[in-house]
C-alpha positions in Angstrom: -64.9 51.3 120.8 -64.3 53.5 123.9 -66.8 56.2 123.3 -69.7 56.9 120.9 -68.5 60.5 120.4 -65.6 61.6 118.2 -62.1 61.9 119.6 -59.7 64.8 119.4 -58.7 64.0 115.8 -61.9 65.9 114.9 -61.0 68.9 117.0 -60.2 71.3 114.1 -61.2 71.7 110.5 -57.6 70.9 109.4 -55.7 69.6 112.4 -51.9 69.2 111.9 -49.2 67.5 113.9 -48.5 70.6 115.9 -52.1 71.6 116.5 -53.0 72.1 120.2 -55.4 69.6 121.8 -59.0 70.9 121.6 -62.1 69.0 122.6 -63.8 67.3 119.7 -66.0 69.3 117.3 -67.2 66.9 114.7 -70.2 69.1 114.1 -67.8 71.9 113.1 -65.9 69.6 110.8 -69.0 68.3 109.0 -70.4 71.9 108.8 -67.2 73.0 107.2 -67.4 70.2 104.6 -71.0 71.2 103.7 -70.7 75.0 103.8 -67.3 75.5 102.3 -66.9 72.5 100.0 -70.5 72.0 98.9 -70.7 68.4 100.2 -74.4 67.3 100.6 -73.9 63.9 102.3 -71.4 62.9 104.9 -71.4 59.2 105.9 -69.5 57.7 108.8 -68.1 54.2 108.9 -68.4 51.8 111.8 -68.5 48.0 112.4 -71.7 46.1 113.1 -70.3 45.2 116.5 -70.0 49.0 117.1 -66.3 48.8 116.3 -64.2 46.2 114.5 -63.0 44.6 117.8 -66.2 45.2 119.7 -66.9 47.3 122.8 -64.2 48.2 125.3 -64.8 46.7 128.8 -62.3 49.1 130.3 -63.8 52.4 129.2 -65.9 54.2 131.8 -68.2 55.6 129.1 -69.0 52.1 127.8 -70.0 50.5 131.1 -73.6 51.6 130.8 -74.0 49.2 127.9 -72.9 46.3 130.1 -70.2 44.9 127.7 -69.0 41.3 128.4 -66.2 39.3 127.0 -67.0 36.5 124.5 -64.6 34.0 122.8 -65.7 33.2 119.3 -64.8 29.8 117.9 -64.8 29.6 114.1 -66.8 26.7 112.7 -65.1 24.3 110.2 -67.1 25.7 107.3 -65.9 29.2 108.0 -62.3 28.0 108.3 -62.5 26.3 104.9 -63.4 29.7 103.4 -61.2 31.9 105.5 -58.4 29.9 107.4 -57.0 33.1 108.9 -60.0 33.3 111.2 -58.2 30.8 113.4 -55.8 33.5 114.5 -58.1 36.4 114.3 -57.5 38.8 117.2 -61.0 38.4 118.6 -60.6 34.6 118.5 -57.2 34.8 120.3 -58.0 37.5 122.8 -61.9 37.6 122.9 -64.0 40.7 122.4 -66.4 42.9 124.2 -70.0 42.3 123.2 -73.3 43.8 124.4 -76.7 42.1 125.0 -78.8 44.9 123.5 -77.0 46.7 120.6 -79.9 49.1 120.1 -78.8 51.4 122.9 -75.2 51.9 121.7 -76.4 52.3 118.1 -79.0 54.8 119.1 -76.5 56.9 121.1 -74.0 56.8 118.4 -76.3 57.6 115.5 -78.2 60.3 117.3 -74.9 62.0 118.1 -73.7 61.7 114.5 -77.0 63.0 113.2 -76.8 66.1 115.5 -73.3 66.7 114.0 -74.8 66.8 110.5 -73.8 63.2 109.5 -76.4 61.8 107.0 -75.8 58.1 107.2 -73.5 55.2 108.1 -71.5 52.4 106.4 -71.7 49.3 108.6 -68.7 47.0 108.1 -67.6 43.5 109.0 -71.1 42.1 109.0 -69.8 38.6 108.1 -68.3 38.6 111.6 -71.8 38.1 113.0 -71.5 34.4 112.2 -68.2 34.2 114.1 -69.5 36.0 117.2 -72.6 33.9 117.0 -70.6 30.8 118.0 -70.3 32.3 121.4 -73.8 33.8 121.7 -76.6 31.6 120.5 -75.8 31.2 116.9 -75.1 33.4 113.9 -78.8 33.6 112.8 -80.0 34.7 116.3 -77.2 37.3 116.7 -77.8 38.6 113.1 -81.5 39.0 113.7 -80.9 41.0 117.0 -78.2 43.2 115.6 -79.9 44.1 112.3 -83.2 44.8 114.0 -81.4 47.1 116.3 -79.3 48.7 113.5 -82.3 49.4 111.3 -84.4 50.7 114.1 -81.7 53.2 115.0 -80.8 54.3 111.5 -84.5 54.7 110.6 -85.0 56.9 113.7 -81.9 59.1 113.4 -81.2 59.5 109.7 -84.1 61.0 107.7 -83.1 59.1 104.5 -82.1 55.9 106.3 -78.8 56.0 104.5 -77.0 52.7 105.2 -74.4 50.8 103.2 -74.1 47.2 104.3 -70.5 46.0 104.0 -68.6 42.7 104.0 -71.9 41.1 104.5 -72.5 38.1 102.2 -73.5 35.6 104.7 -77.1 34.4 104.6 -77.6 35.4 108.3 -77.1 39.1 107.2 -78.9 39.0 103.9 -82.1 37.6 105.3 -82.3 40.4 107.8 -82.0 43.5 105.6 -85.5 44.8 106.0 -85.2 48.5 105.4 -81.6 49.0 104.1 -81.2 48.9 100.4 -77.4 49.0 99.5 -74.8 46.3 100.0 -71.1 46.1 99.0 -70.7 43.5 96.2 -67.0 42.7 96.7 -63.9 42.8 98.6 -62.0 46.1 98.9 -60.5 47.9 96.0 -56.8 47.5 96.5 -54.9 50.2 94.5 -51.5 48.6 94.9 -52.4 45.0 94.3 -52.3 44.7 90.5 -53.7 41.1 90.5 -56.9 42.4 92.2 -57.8 45.2 89.8 -59.9 43.2 87.3 -60.8 40.4 89.6 -62.6 43.0 91.7 -64.8 43.9 88.7 -65.5 40.2 88.1 -66.5 39.6 91.7 -68.9 42.6 91.7 -70.5 41.3 88.5 -71.3 37.9 89.7 -72.0 38.7 93.3 -74.3 41.4 92.0 -76.4 38.8 90.2 -76.9 37.2 93.6 -77.6 40.4 95.5 -79.6 42.4 93.0 -83.0 41.0 93.8 -82.8 42.3 97.4 -80.4 45.3 97.3 -78.5 47.7 95.1 -75.0 46.2 94.7 -72.2 48.7 95.6 -69.0 48.2 93.6 -66.9 50.1 96.2 -64.7 53.1 95.7 -61.9 53.3 93.1 -59.2 55.8 92.2 -59.7 57.9 89.1 -56.0 58.4 88.6 -55.1 54.8 88.4 -53.9 52.2 85.9 -57.3 50.4 85.8 -59.5 53.5 86.3 -61.1 53.3 82.8 -62.4 49.9 83.3 -63.5 50.6 86.8 -65.3 53.8 85.7 -67.2 51.8 83.1 -68.1 49.2 85.7 -69.5 51.8 88.1 -71.5 53.4 85.3 -73.2 50.1 84.3 -73.6 48.9 87.9 -76.7 50.9 88.7 -75.2 51.6 92.1 -73.3 54.5 93.8 -70.2 56.0 92.4 -67.4 57.2 94.7 -63.7 57.5 94.6 -60.8 57.3 97.1 -58.5 59.6 95.3 -55.4 61.0 97.0 -55.8 64.8 97.4 -54.7 66.4 94.2 -54.5 63.1 92.3 -57.5 63.0 90.1 -58.4 62.3 86.5 -61.2 64.7 85.8 -61.7 63.4 82.2 -62.9 60.1 83.8 -64.9 61.8 86.6 -66.7 64.1 84.1 -67.9 61.0 82.2 -69.5 59.6 85.4 -70.8 62.6 87.3 -72.5 65.9 86.2 -70.9 69.2 87.3 -73.6 69.5 90.0 -72.6 66.2 91.5 -75.4 64.1 90.2 -74.6 60.6 89.0 -76.3 59.3 85.9 -77.4 56.0 87.5 -79.1 53.2 85.5 -82.6 52.2 86.6 -81.6 48.8 87.8 -78.6 46.8 88.9 -76.5 45.2 86.2 -76.4 41.5 85.4 -74.1 39.3 83.3 -75.3 38.7 79.8 -76.4 35.2 78.9 -73.3 34.5 76.7 -70.9 34.9 79.7 -73.1 33.8 82.6 -71.3 30.4 82.9 -68.0 31.4 81.4 -64.7 31.7 83.2 -64.0 35.2 82.1 -60.8 35.5 84.1 -59.1 32.3 82.9 -60.4 30.8 79.6 -58.4 33.2 77.3 -61.6 33.6 75.2 -64.5 35.2 76.9 -65.2 38.8 77.7 -67.2 39.8 80.8 -70.4 41.5 79.7 -72.9 43.3 81.9 -76.3 44.8 81.0 -78.7 47.2 82.6 -81.6 49.5 81.7 -82.3 53.2 81.6 -85.7 54.8 81.0 -85.4 54.6 77.2 -82.3 52.6 76.5 -80.1 49.8 77.6 -76.4 49.8 78.6 -74.0 47.0 78.0 -70.4 47.0 79.2 -67.8 44.5 78.0 -64.4 43.9 79.7 -61.3 41.9 79.1 -60.6 40.7 82.7 -58.4 37.7 81.7 -55.2 37.0 83.5 -55.7 37.2 87.2 -58.1 35.9 89.9 -58.5 34.9 93.5 -56.6 31.8 94.4 -58.5 29.8 97.0 -55.6 27.8 98.2 -53.1 30.7 98.6 -55.8 33.1 99.8 -54.8 36.0 97.7 -55.2 37.5 94.2 -52.7 36.0 91.8 -51.6 36.6 88.2 -51.9 33.4 86.3 -51.4 34.7 82.8 -48.4 37.1 82.3 -49.6 38.3 78.9 -53.4 38.1 78.7 -54.6 37.8 75.1 -57.1 40.1 73.5 -60.7 38.8 73.4 -63.4 39.3 70.8 -67.0 39.9 71.7 -70.2 41.0 70.1 -72.5 43.6 71.6 -76.0 44.3 70.3 -79.7 44.5 71.0 -79.9 40.8 71.9 -77.9 41.5 75.1 -80.8 43.5 76.6 -84.0 41.6 77.2 -87.0 43.0 75.3 -84.7 44.7 72.8 -83.9 41.6 70.7 -84.9 41.9 67.1 -85.4 45.7 67.2 -83.6 48.3 65.1 -81.4 50.2 67.5 -78.7 52.9 67.7 -75.5 51.8 69.3 -73.5 54.5 71.1 -70.2 53.3 72.4 -67.5 54.7 74.7 -64.4 52.6 75.1 -61.4 52.9 77.4 -58.4 54.7 76.0 -55.5 53.3 74.2 -53.2 52.3 77.0 -50.1 53.3 75.3 -51.2 57.0 75.6 -51.6 56.9 79.3 -48.1 56.9 80.5 -48.9 58.0 84.0 -51.4 55.2 84.4 -49.8 52.1 82.8 -50.1 49.2 83.2 -53.6 48.3 82.2 -53.2 44.5 82.4 -52.4 42.8 85.7 -48.7 42.5 84.8 -48.2 45.7 82.9 -48.8 44.2 79.4 -50.6 46.3 76.9 -52.3 45.2 73.8 -54.0 46.5 70.6 -57.2 48.5 70.9 -60.0 48.9 68.5 -61.0 51.9 66.5 -61.1 55.3 68.2 -62.8 58.5 67.4 -64.4 61.6 68.9 -67.7 63.4 68.5 -68.6 66.8 70.0 -69.7 66.8 73.6 -68.9 68.3 77.0 -65.6 66.4 77.0 -64.3 66.4 73.4 -60.7 66.1 74.5 -61.0 63.1 76.8 -59.4 59.7 76.1 -62.6 57.7 75.4 -64.7 57.9 72.3 -68.4 58.1 71.7 -69.5 56.9 68.3 -73.0 56.3 67.0 -74.1 53.8 64.4 -77.5 52.4 63.5 -77.3 48.6 63.7 -79.6 45.6 63.6 -79.6 42.6 66.0 -76.1 41.5 64.9 -74.7 44.4 66.8 -71.0 45.5 66.9 -67.9 43.4 67.2 -65.1 44.6 69.6 -61.6 43.3 70.2 -60.6 44.2 73.7 -56.9 44.2 74.8 -55.9 43.1 78.3 -57.7 45.3 80.8 -59.7 47.2 78.2 -63.4 47.8 78.4 -66.2 49.3 76.3 -69.6 50.7 77.3 -72.3 50.4 74.6 -75.6 52.2 74.9 -78.4 50.5 73.0 -81.3 52.8 72.1 -84.4 51.3 70.3 -85.6 53.3 67.4 -89.2 54.3 67.8 -91.6 54.5 64.8 -93.7 57.6 65.4 -96.0 57.3 62.3 -93.1 57.4 60.0 -90.8 59.5 62.0 -87.9 57.3 63.3 -86.7 58.6 66.6 -84.7 57.7 69.7 -83.3 59.9 72.5 -79.6 59.0 73.2 -78.8 61.3 76.1 -75.8 63.4 77.1 -73.0 63.0 74.6 -69.6 62.0 76.1 -71.0 60.4 79.3 -70.5 56.7 79.8 -74.1 56.2 80.6 -75.5 58.9 78.3 -79.0 57.5 78.4 -79.2 57.9 82.2 -79.9 61.6 81.5 -83.2 61.0 79.7 -86.1 61.2 82.2 -89.2 61.5 79.9 -90.1 61.8 76.3 -93.4 63.3 75.2 -94.9 63.9 71.7 -97.3 66.4 70.3 -99.3 65.7 67.1 -100.0 68.2 64.5 -102.9 70.4 65.4 -102.5 69.6 69.1 -103.1 72.2 71.8 -100.1 74.4 72.5 -98.4 73.3 75.7 -100.2 69.9 75.7 -97.7 67.2 76.3 -100.3 64.6 77.3 -98.8 61.7 75.3 -95.6 60.6 76.9 -93.9 57.9 74.8 -93.7 55.4 77.7 -97.5 55.5 78.0 -98.3 54.8 74.3 -95.5 52.4 73.4 -96.3 48.7 73.0 -94.4 46.0 74.9 -91.5 46.0 72.4 -90.9 49.8 72.6 -90.7 50.0 68.8 -94.0 51.4 67.6 -96.5 53.9 68.8 -100.2 53.0 68.6 -102.7 55.4 67.1 -100.3 58.3 66.6 -100.9 61.0 64.1 -98.3 63.1 62.3 -95.8 64.4 64.8 -95.2 68.1 65.2 -92.9 68.2 68.2 -91.1 66.0 70.6 -90.1 67.0 74.1 -87.2 65.3 75.9 -86.8 66.0 79.6 -83.1 65.5 80.5 -80.7 65.8 83.4 -77.8 68.1 82.4 -75.9 71.2 83.1 -74.5 74.2 81.1 -72.3 73.0 78.3 -73.6 69.4 78.2 -74.6 68.2 74.7 -77.9 66.4 74.2 -77.9 64.0 71.2 -80.7 62.1 69.6 -81.4 60.1 66.4 -84.1 61.3 64.1 -85.1 60.4 60.5 -86.1 62.9 59.2 -84.0 65.3 61.2 -85.8 68.1 63.1 -86.0 71.6 61.6 -85.9 73.6 64.8 -85.2 73.4 68.5 -85.7 75.2 71.8 -84.8 74.4 75.4 -86.8 75.1 78.5 -84.7 75.7 81.6 -85.9 77.0 84.9 -89.3 77.6 83.3 -87.8 79.9 80.6 -87.8 79.1 76.9 -84.3 79.6 75.4 -83.4 79.6 71.8 -80.5 77.3 71.0 -78.6 76.2 67.9 -79.5 72.8 66.5 -76.5 70.9 65.0 -77.4 68.0 62.7 -75.5 65.2 61.0 -77.3 64.2 57.8 -75.3 61.0 57.3 -75.8 59.5 60.8 -79.2 61.2 61.3 -78.0 62.8 64.6 -79.2 66.0 66.1 -77.2 67.8 68.9 -78.1 70.6 71.2 -75.8 72.4 73.7 -77.7 72.8 76.9 -77.9 76.2 78.6 -77.4 77.0 82.3 -80.1 75.5 84.6 -80.2 76.0 88.3 -82.3 72.8 88.8 -79.9 70.7 86.7 -82.8 69.7 84.4 -83.8 70.9 80.9 -86.5 70.1 78.4 -85.3 69.9 74.8 -88.2 70.6 72.4 -87.6 69.4 68.8 -89.9 70.5 65.9 -90.5 69.2 62.4 
C-alpha cells in the first residue's frame, strides 16, 4: 500500500479509458451509489497487513508509519498444507511491515468512513502466521493486529461491519473479540467447474467449526451460472449474508427474487446451518451414495437443504480442485422432521423448493462438474410472487418419515419443516412467503386471540405459551383470531396451514387495516393472502375463524 486514500481510479462516477485525470473523489463515488442506485451499505476490501504485500517502504506517505522489511520463513507445517508458500512473493522478496498497525488502520478507516463507506472486508488473515515467523510468532502478531483492527473498526464504523476473510488459523479465530462474520471457504471460482460443488461442501463442514464463534460467510456467487441453483439454496440455508458477483447485465432475477425481497432484505435464518447427523461423517463428494444435508432454524420452522455434490473435490497432492467422477450418479435422501433437533416426532408441514430440471436451462448447463445432467424428481408450481420461476414450492403434511428425494448430479432441494401447533383443536402453522427458498424466514411473530378477548389485545404470542416441543399450547381457549407478523412487500404471497381453514382475513400495513382476498385450498388445508404495499416492508396478517 502506498497511501491510505483512494487513487485516481475513483476520480469520477464512471471513469473510462479516455477520462482526464482528476484527483480522487471516493466520497462522490460512494454518494452516487447510495443516492442514485439505492445502495445502503458499501464495504471496502483490504488485507490484514494493510495490503496484500504489506506497506510500501518507498512511499513518502507511508514513512510516518515506520515500515520495515521482514523476511517470512514458512514453517514445515504450513508448507505441508500449502507448498506454494515456499515461492510466495513476500517470502522471496520480503515485505513492508509496521510495528503498530492501529495507526495505519485508523487513518484508513476514518478516511473511508468520511467517504460514506460502512465497513471493511479484511483478507489474507492466514498470512499472519507466515509473517509471524519474522516477528515474534504468529500468535503474538495476530493478537496485535486483531486488537488494532477491531479497535479501529469499532471506532470508525457505527455498525462495526467487518468480514474476516481467508482466516481459518487458530491464531486468528482466538482473537475475534468484536467481529462476527468470517468467510467459510476458498473463493467462488466461476470458471473452475471442479470447484463449484466442492465450494458448497467446504462451507458446510467449515461452518460447523466456525458457527459457535461467528456467522459463516459462504462468499459471493453468480446468479447466471451453471451451479447457481445449488449455490442459491446453500446461501439461503447458511444463515449468513447473501451477495453476488454478477457481471453487469448478466443476472438471473428468478433466482435472486427467491433469496431477496424487493426492498433488498434477505430472509436470513436465525442461526448458522450445520450438517445433519446422517451425513456428518460421510464423504458426500466421493462415496457415490450420500447427499450433503444442512439444517437451520427460523422463528417458527426449520429449513433443511440437500445437495448432490458427488464427483469433484480438492486434491491435496495436486493442490487444485479435480473431477474424479465423470458422470456422478443420482443420490437418494430422506428429509423430514427428524433432521431438525426438537422437531423429531412432531406432525409437520413440508414445503419444498428444488433446483430446476437442468435440461431446461440451456444457458446455464452444465450442472454437474463435467457437464453431465441427470434425472430430476417431480416438479410443480403453486401461486406466489414468482409463479413462472424454474423451482417449485409444494406443500404436504407428513409425519417423521418425511419425504424422499432423488437428486441428480449438482441438484439441490430446500425443504422447510413447519411444526403443526394444536390450538385447542385448531391445527395451525405459519409457512411464510410462498416461492421464497427460505419462506419461513419471513415469519417474525405469531399471536393468538381467544374468543371473547379484548379487541386489539394480542397478549398471547405463540412463542410464549408453547411447550418445549412446539406442538401444543397450554391453557388455550377457543381461538377467534391469529395474527402473523411477516416481512414482505407488495405482491408477496403469505401462506399458512390451518385445519379448519380461516373464514376471513385482513392485513395491517403501515398502521392501516386493509381488506384482502383469502384464497384457500380445502385439500391441502392451505390459506394464501397476497400482501399489499408496505413502506416498512412489514405486514401483519390477521386470520379469523
